C-alpha positions in Angstrom: -3.2 4.8 -16.4 -1.4 5.8 -19.6 -0.3 9.3 -20.5 0.2 10.4 -24.1 3.5 12.1 -24.5 3.4 12.8 -28.3 3.2 16.6 -27.8 6.1 16.9 -25.5 8.3 14.6 -27.7 8.3 17.2 -30.4 10.4 19.7 -28.6 12.7 19.6 -25.6 11.6 21.6 -22.5 7.9 21.2 -23.1 5.9 20.4 -19.9 2.4 18.9 -20.0 0.1 18.3 -17.1 -2.1 15.2 -16.7 -5.0 14.3 -14.5 -6.1 10.6 -14.6 -9.2 9.2 -12.9 -9.0 5.4 -13.0 -12.2 3.6 -12.1 -10.7 0.1 -12.2 -10.3 -2.0 -9.0 -6.8 -3.4 -8.5 -5.5 -6.0 -6.1 -2.2 -5.3 -4.4 0.0 -7.7 -2.5 2.2 -6.3 0.2 3.8 -7.9 3.2 2.1 -11.2 2.3 -1.3 -9.6 2.5 -3.8 -8.8 -0.2 -5.4 -5.4 -0.6 -7.9 -4.0 -3.0 -8.1 -0.4 -4.3 -11.6 1.1 -4.5 -12.4 3.3 -7.4 -11.6 6.0 -8.3 -7.8 6.1 -8.2 -6.6 9.6 -8.9 -3.2 10.4 -10.5 -2.2 14.0 -11.1 1.1 15.4 -12.3 3.2 16.5 -15.2 5.7 15.2 -17.8 8.7 17.1 -19.1 10.9 16.4 -22.1 14.6 17.1 -21.4 17.7 15.7 -23.0 15.8 13.0 -24.8 14.3 11.8 -21.5 10.8 12.2 -20.1 10.6 13.1 -16.4 7.2 12.3 -14.8 6.3 13.7 -11.5 2.9 12.7 -9.9 0.8 12.4 -6.8 -1.6 9.5 -6.5 -4.5 8.9 -4.1 -6.6 5.9 -3.6 -9.0 4.3 -1.1 -7.7 0.8 -0.2 -9.6 -1.9 1.6 -7.4 -3.4 4.3 -7.9 -6.1 6.9 -7.1 -5.0 10.4 -4.3 -7.0 12.0 -6.0 -7.1 15.4 -9.7 -7.7 14.8 -9.4 -9.0 11.1 -12.3 -6.8 10.0 -12.0 -5.0 6.7 -11.8 -1.2 6.7 -11.1 1.5 4.1 -8.0 3.6 4.3 -7.0 6.7 2.3 -3.5 6.2 0.8 -1.5 8.7 -1.1 1.9 8.5 -2.8 4.1 10.8 -4.8 7.1 10.1 -6.9 9.3 11.2 -9.8 10.4 8.8 -12.5 12.6 9.2 -15.6 11.7 7.4 -18.8 13.8 6.8 -21.9 12.7 5.5 -25.3 13.0 1.7 -25.9 16.4 0.9 -27.4 18.3 3.7 -25.6 20.8 3.0 -22.9 19.2 3.2 -19.4 20.4 3.6 -15.9 19.1 1.5 -13.0 16.6 4.2 -12.0 15.2 4.8 -15.4 12.1 3.3 -17.0 11.4 2.5 -20.6 8.6 3.9 -22.7 7.3 2.5 -26.0 5.7 4.6 -28.7 4.0 7.8 -27.6 2.6 6.5 -24.3 3.9 5.9 -20.8 2.0 3.4 -18.7 2.1 4.4 -15.0 -0.2 1.6 -13.7 2.5 -0.7 -12.2 4.6 2.2 -10.9 1.6 3.9 -9.2 0.3 0.6 -7.7 3.8 -0.1 -6.4 4.1 3.3 -4.8 0.6 2.9 -3.2 1.5 -0.5 -1.9 4.7 0.9 -0.4 2.6 3.5 1.6 0.4 0.8 3.2 1.0 0.3 6.9 3.1 -2.7 8.0 0.5 -3.5 10.8 -2.8 -2.1 9.6 -5.3 -1.1 12.4 -8.9 -0.1 11.8 -8.6 2.3 14.7 -5.6 3.2 17.0 -7.6 1.7 20.0 -8.7 -1.5 18.3 -9.3 -4.1 21.0 -8.8 -7.1 18.7 -10.1 -10.6 19.1 -10.5 -12.6 22.4 -7.7 -15.1 22.4 -10.0 -17.8 23.9 -13.3 -17.6 22.0 -12.4 -15.3 19.0 -15.1 -12.7 19.7 -14.4 -9.3 18.2 -13.9 -7.2 21.4 -14.8 -4.0 19.5 -18.3 -5.2 18.9 -19.1 -6.9 22.3 -17.5 -8.3 25.4 -17.3 -12.1 25.5 -16.9 -12.5 29.3 -13.9 -14.8 29.0 -11.4 -14.6 31.9 -8.1 -13.4 30.6 -5.1 -12.9 32.7 -2.3 -10.9 31.2 1.1 -12.5 32.2 4.4 -10.9 31.5 5.9 -13.0 28.7 9.2 -13.1 30.7 7.5 -14.8 33.6 5.5 -17.5 31.6 8.2 -20.1 32.3 7.8 -19.6 36.0 4.0 -20.0 35.7 4.5 -23.3 33.9 6.8 -24.5 36.7 4.1 -23.6 39.3 1.4 -25.4 37.3 3.6 -28.5 37.0 4.3 -28.6 40.8 0.6 -28.1 41.6 -0.4 -30.8 39.2 1.8 -33.3 41.0 4.7 -33.6 38.7 
């Protein structure tokens, strides 16, 4: 996802738009989980030359294959991100928040993928009402009911239930 900035380097104040369609598949790692982008990944924006710096503003959108945290089935989510970055030529002094460009191109690949990864949900769900897996047999409760007997116990009272079981067991 490279943008050619040779035209805007010629004169300060020049603004040039770009529209990138990337048909590559990328693997993202976020929150100890692996995700895949599905082609195409779209990046639209503009670059402006000012004071020897190049400011790039863009919006990116992608379809990402994610594993649901409840039922562990894969699903596809639409993810979008937008950002503004400032680039300076290699060899010039940079601030913390500035990126470096080499030659007449700026490579946005890592930046865009990082922004997309940051927009991924912390706890991905295929649907808001996902029923998850049966804790006893592992059946996906979204697809069929397993018939296992499950009693929901308030986690604060589990210690008391253990005491009752120990007394009934003859301990």
